[in-house]
N, C-alpha and C positions, 0 to 999 in steps of 0.2 A: 285594878290590875297592878301587880307588883312593880312593873317598870314605870308606868305612868305616875304612880304615887311617889316613887323615888325621884324621878325627874322633876315633878312638881315641888317636892321638898327642897331640892337643890336650887331651882330657879327662884323660889321664894327667899331662900337664905342669901343668895347673891344679889338680889334686886337692889339697885342703888349703890352697890359697892364700886369702888375704883376698879378698873380693868387693867391688871398688870400685863405687860407685853410678854407673851409666852411663845416659846419655840418647842414644838414637838418634833423630834427627829427619829427617824428609823436608821439605826446603825447597821451596816452590813459589811462584813469582812470576808465574805466567801471568795474563794479563788485568790486569797492573799491580798487583795486590794481593798482598802477601807473606803467606804462611801457614806455620806450623810444625805438623807433624803427627807423631803416633806410631802405630806399628803395633799391631794386635790381639795379644793374648798368644799366639795359636796360629799366628801368621805366622812365616815363616822368619827375619825380622829379629830378632824377640824371641828365638827359639831360638838364633840365632847369638850374641847377647849372652850368653845363659846358658851355652852350651857353651864360649864363650871365657873364662868365669870372671868375668863381670860380673853385677851386680844391676840389672835394668831398673827405673828409678825410676818409670816410668809404670804399673807393675803394679797400683798401688793405686787408679787412677781408673777410672771407667766408660768402657769403650771400645766403639766401634761395630764393624761388620762389616768395615770398611775402615779406611783411615788416619783417625785422629781428630785434629781440629785442637786445638792447645793454645795458650795465650796466653804472652806473655813473662813475665807475672806468675806463671803456673804454673811456668814454667821456672826463674824466680828462686827461687820457693818450694822447688822440688826442690833447687836449687843442687848439681848433680851433680859428681862428681869428674872425670868425663870426658864430653865431648860429641862425638858422631860425626854429621856432617851429610851426608845423602844429597841429591843434586840430579839429577833426570833431564833437565832442560831447560836448565840453565846449568852451566858448569864448576864442580864443587864446590869447587875451590881458590879461585876468584873469590868464591864465596859466603862461604867461611870467612874470606877476607881482609876482606871487607866487615863481617862480624860482629866480627872482632877489632878493627876500627876504631871500632865502635859503643860508646859509653860504657855503655849498658845491659848489653851482653855482657861488657865489660871487668870489670864488678863480680862476675861469676860465678867461683866457685872454680875451675872447669875452665879458664877463660880465664886467670886469674891464674897458674895452674900450668903454662900452655902445653900444655894437654890438650884443645884444641878442634881436631878433626881433620876433614879432607875425606875422606869415604869414597871409595875408589878405584873407577875404572871403566876400561874400555878401550872396546870398541864398545858395551857395556852396563854399567850399574852392577853392581858385584860384590855387592850386597845382594839382588838379585832372585832369585826361584826359577827360575833357569835353571842351566846347567852351571857358571857362574862363581862361584856362591855359595861353593864350597869355597875359592876364592882369597880371597874376602871374609872368610871365617871365619879362615883362617890369618893374614891381615893384622890382623884385629880382635883376635885372641888376642895377637899380638905387641905391639899398642898397649896393651891392657888390662893385660897382664903382661909388660912388656919384660924383666924379670929372668929370666923362665922361657923366653923365646924369643930370647935374645941372639944366637944363631947363625942366626936366620931371615933368609934372603935371598929376599925376596918376588919379585924379578925372576927368580931362578933357579927358584923354585916355579912361576911363571907360564909360563916357558919349558918346563919339564917337563910342566906341565898341557897345554899346546897340543900338545906332541909326543905324549904318551900318549893323550890323548882324541881329537885330530884328525889326528894323523900329520903335523903341520907341522914342517918342519925349522928349524934355528936361523936361517938366512938369512931365511926368510919371517917368523919371529917378529920379528927385528930390523928388518926393512924395513916390515912391514905392521901388526903388532900393537903393538909397543912405542911407536911414534909416536902411538898413540891413547890412551896412558895419561893419566889425569886423576886428581886427588885427591892425597893424601899418599903418593906413590910416588917411588922413586928416579929 
């Protein structure tokens, strides 16, 4: 199975690696108020961080049944090695650019090290529990452990994904899917 093989490859590649402290945040600015949110431990986003070889910094707090809002003070206290920003309503690259320009975010270890990332999306975000999560997992593993995934070509993986799962040819991918890419993608 396509998914099982990819997960097994990633688990094998990260086995024995140090686990950087990772924060995956859902950014929401609907209704004009900005909020940062973390997923429950049993949601796919947390599992993706763990499978990709990261340690979710939010695992120690009390979490709700859905996204749990966290403050900038909490984020600063965690001071993660890497931050991955998910945004469903605004281009995640724009969100990350705004955060990188903010003095509060510039003080974070992840920002100082250039490890503040916009989680990718095409028609949907790659962190969601739909078919694309495997692309998000591959991309996430490549960012968390770039030394172990130096040969990862996420665009080629996405092209293969759409061909294998949906039967879409390369021309369709190039003309209809790739132009929808958002986030930290080539």
